[in-house]
N, C-alpha and C positions, 0 to 999 in steps of 0.2 A: 374494888367496886363489884357489887352484886350483880350477877347476871340476870337480865330480864326473864321472868318466868314465862313458860310457852303457854300460849293460849289453849284452853280446853274446850270441851263441849259446853261447860257451865258458862265459861266466859261469853260464847257466842249467844248462849240462851238469854243471858242477862242484857247484852247489847240489843237483842232483837226484841226482848220482852216476851219470850215464850218459854215454854217448859224445855227441860233437857231432853225429854222423850221426843218433842216436836223437831228439834234440832237433829237428832239420831234419825228420824224418819226421813228427813231431807237427803240424807245419804244412803240409807239402807232400805227405806220403803218409800220411794217418792211418790207412788201412787195414793198415799195417804194425805198428801198435801195438795192444795191448789198450786198451779204453776207459778202465780205471782208470789205467794209466800215462800215456796221453795227457792225461787230466784233471790228474794230478799235475804234469806238465810245465807245462801252461798255467797252473795256479794259481800255481806257482812263478815263473814268467816275469812274470805280472801283479804279483805281490808285489816283483819286483825292478825293476818298470818297463820291461820288455823287450816291445815291441809286435810282434816278429815279424821274420822276415828282411828286409832291405832290398830293395824290388822293384827298385831301380836296379842294385844289386850283382848280384842274382840274374839280371837280364836280360844283364848284361855277362858273367857267367860262363857262362850257357847259350846267349848270342846269340839268345835269343828273348824278346820283349816280352809274351807272352800277351795280346796286344791284336788286335782286329779293326777295321781303319779302314773307316770308313763315308762314301763320297764322295757328296756331295749335289750336285744340279745348281744350286742356288740358295742364297742366303743363309739364315741360321737363322730370321730372322723370317718370311720367306716360306715356308720349309719347314714349320715348325711350325704355320703357319696352315692348312696342307693336312691335312684330317682324315685322309684315305686314307693319306698318308706316316706320319702319326703311329701309326696301327694297324700297318702293315708294321714300322715301327721297334721297336715294343713286342714284336711276335712275334720279331724278330730279337735283340733285347737279352736277352728272357728265355731264349732257347735257348742263347746264347753264355755268358750269366751262369752258367747251370747247370753249366757245364763249366768255371768259374773263369776265364773270359776276360772282358775289358772291352772297351767300345766307345770308338774315338777318333773323334769327329765331325770331318769336314773340309768345312766349308761351301763352297758354290759361289759364284762370282763372275759375275754377269750371265748366269745360267743356262748357263755354259759349263763348269760344273764347277769343282772346287777349282784354286787355282793349282798348276802342276807343282812349284814349290818346296816348297809345303806337303807334297805327296806325297812328294818325295825326302827330307824330314826327319822324316815321321811315324813314331813307334815303334809299328809294326804288322808283324804276320807275315803277314797275308792282308788283302786289300781287298774290299769290297763296293761296286760301283758301282750307284747309284740314277738310273735315268732320265737318263743323260748323253747329250749330242749325239753323233752318229757320230764327229766329229773332234775331241773334247774333249782338250786337251794333257794332262790329267790321266791319261788312259788310257795314253799313251806314257810318261809318268813312272813309272807303276807298272810296266810291262812292262820298262823299263830297269833298274829295281831288282830284277827277277825275282820280284815279289811274285805268289803265287797270286791269282786274281781270281774273284770270284763278280758276276754281272750280274744285277740285278733290272730286268726289262722291257727295257731297251736300254742300249746298242746290242748288235748281233749281232756278236760277235767270235769268230774261230776258236779252238780249243782252250781255251775258257773255260766254266766252269760257269755255267749261266743258268736262271733260273725266270721265266716269264711267264705271261699269260693269253691267251685267244683274243680279242684286241682286235678284229680284223676281224669274227669270227663273232658276238661280242656286239653290235657297233654294227649289223650286218645284222639280227640278231634284233629289235632295238629298231625300227629303221626298218620292217622288214616287218610288225610288228604294227600300226604306224600306217598303213600303205599298206593292209592288210587290212581295216581298220576305215573306209576311205573317204577318208582324207587324200590330197591331191595338191598342195598348196602347202606347201612346207617351207622352213624356214631353218636353219642349223647354226651353232652357237656353239662354236668349238674353242678350245683353248690353243695354245701357240706351235708353229709350223712350223719356225721358225729362232730361233737365240738372239740376235736382233737387238732384242729390245723392241718389235716392230711391234703396234699396236693399230689394227684396220680391216679393211675388205673385202679379200677374198683374190682376187688376180689368177689368171688360167689360168698365167701363167709361174711365179708363186710356188707354185702348187699342184703344178706338174709335178715339183718336187724338194723334200723336206723333211729336216731334220737329225734328226728325232726319229720312231723306228720306231712308237711308240705312237700319236702324233698321225696319222701317215700311215695306219696300219691302222684306227683308228677312224674317221677321215675317210672312207677308201675304202669302209668297210663301210657307212656312211650313204649315201654318193653311189652306191654300187652298186645300191641300191634307188629312191632319189629322183630320180637323174639327175645327170649332171655340170654341168648348167646351174643347180643349186640354189644359191641365194646363201649364202656362207659368210663368217662374221666371225671374225677372229682375235683372240684375247686374248694379251697377252704372258705371262701366267701364269694359273694356275687359281684366281681369286677372285671372290667374289661381286659385288664393286664393277665388275669389268671384264665379267662375265657380264651384269650389269644394263645396263650401257652398250650392249654388243653386241646384246642382245636388243632393246632400244629402237629402235636403228637398224635392225634387220632387221624389226621390226613396224611402222615407219613407211613401208614401201614399200608400193606400190599395184600389183596386189592384195596384200593382207596375207597372210602365212602362216597357215595354220590349225595348224600344229605346229612346234615348235622342238626340234631334236635337239642335246643339249649333250654335250660330250665328258667332262664331270664333274659329279658332284653340286654342287660349289661353283659351277660356271657355271650350273647349273640352278636353284640357289636364287636367284642373281641374276636370273635370266629370270623366274621366279615374281614377283618384286617388279616387274620392268619391265611384266609385263602389268598389274598392279594400277596402276602409275604412269599408264598410258594409259586407264585407266577401263575396262579388259576384264576378263574372268573366266576362271579356269582351273578345269576344262577346257571350259567352254561356248563360250567364243570362241576360245581358244588352248589346245592340249594342249602339255605340257611333259615331256621325258624326260631323265633323266641317265645317269651311268654310274659305278659304284663301289659303291653302297648303303652310305654311311657311316651311322652310327647316327642322325644328324639326318634323314635321308631320310624315315623313317617317322613323324617328328613335324612335318614341314613342313607349311605351310598352302597347298593341301592336300597330305596325304602324297605324296611323289613316286614316280612310276613310274620305275624305273631298272634298269640291268644290274648284277647283283650279281657281284663277283668276291671270291674268298676272301682278304681282305688280310691277316689274321693268319696264315693258313697259308702264304702267299707269304713272309711274314717269317720264320716258322719254318723252312721249307724252305731259305731263304737261309742262315740260320744253320747248319742241319745240313750244307749243302754246304761252308760255310767251315770247319767243324770237320773234315770229311773230308779237305779239301785241306790242313790243318795236319798231319793224321796221315799225310800222303804219298799220299793216294788220288787217283785220276784225276778230271777233270772230268765225265766221262760225257755222255750225251745231254741236251740241254735239256729242261727239265721244263715242260709246258704245263698249267696248271690250268684247269679248265672254269668257265664262267660261266652265268648264268641270268638270265631277265627276271623281274622282281618287279612285278607290275601293282598299282598303287594308284590314288589318285583324281586324279591330275595329268593323266590321258589319257582321252579319250572320242572317239566318231565326231564328225566335223564336223557342224556345223548345216546 
């Protein structure tokens, strides 16, 4: 027995008694129709089992996918464990979704960004790069395709829309607050300087060049106050587990640091646990400070002093930039959002 033919745009147009273009407008340009006519078209389409225009066919006809590609620096599991990234992504998604665009996630591989082949095949009209290393092959693949690009945080690329925060200034503000309260022995727990998976102390040679601007700026902001001889422990990614291990290593030195400066709140949460592991107290024995001010920071034990960056606003602004590029707009000057220090109970003057 022959299978029934699927209803089409023409089927609905014939049933309602309007043109094919009018039915198309009911889905794609509803402002062109009266509310009553659009409702009649959609009700008729539903009764016929017509779900709307085929998005694949539409993209072939228009040569546009109505999609924004989001290039991540690492895999999905590691990315979604990062609370700061989740908030940025939510701000971006809510902005582009409000303009009938969808997000295409391109997970990274070994912190080097997505595979170039993934970017070459992705159905996207514009890409947003989130904290990729300076030499990520995915960036070259996007440029080869001629895709407009928005960068969140890093890298710094010419003729590219970018939104960032004052990472150096925020880190320096945090370190200065501890210095002003009397601290002189510091340790720094940072996330990756290079996408090579290194966990351990940072040598002078490794510190001299980094693949990530955010790491470089936050680290230099801390060391600008504490001195370049401050011990630094590098974590391959921003996670509590690695922050805990790094903080334990730094606190095992003699003399012990009285303050730990962490490049993210996730690393700082691990540092808080490390202090407890060693039978010490925060902030009586060791002050701990973070960066980001994710929601969990104010509920930590004790509540975490940290540098607040406007994460949701960063995502929303990146979405607005992506939409502007899709409309043929120019990248414009980079946008730098302000940061502030949020003082809570994890910091105090040294004993």
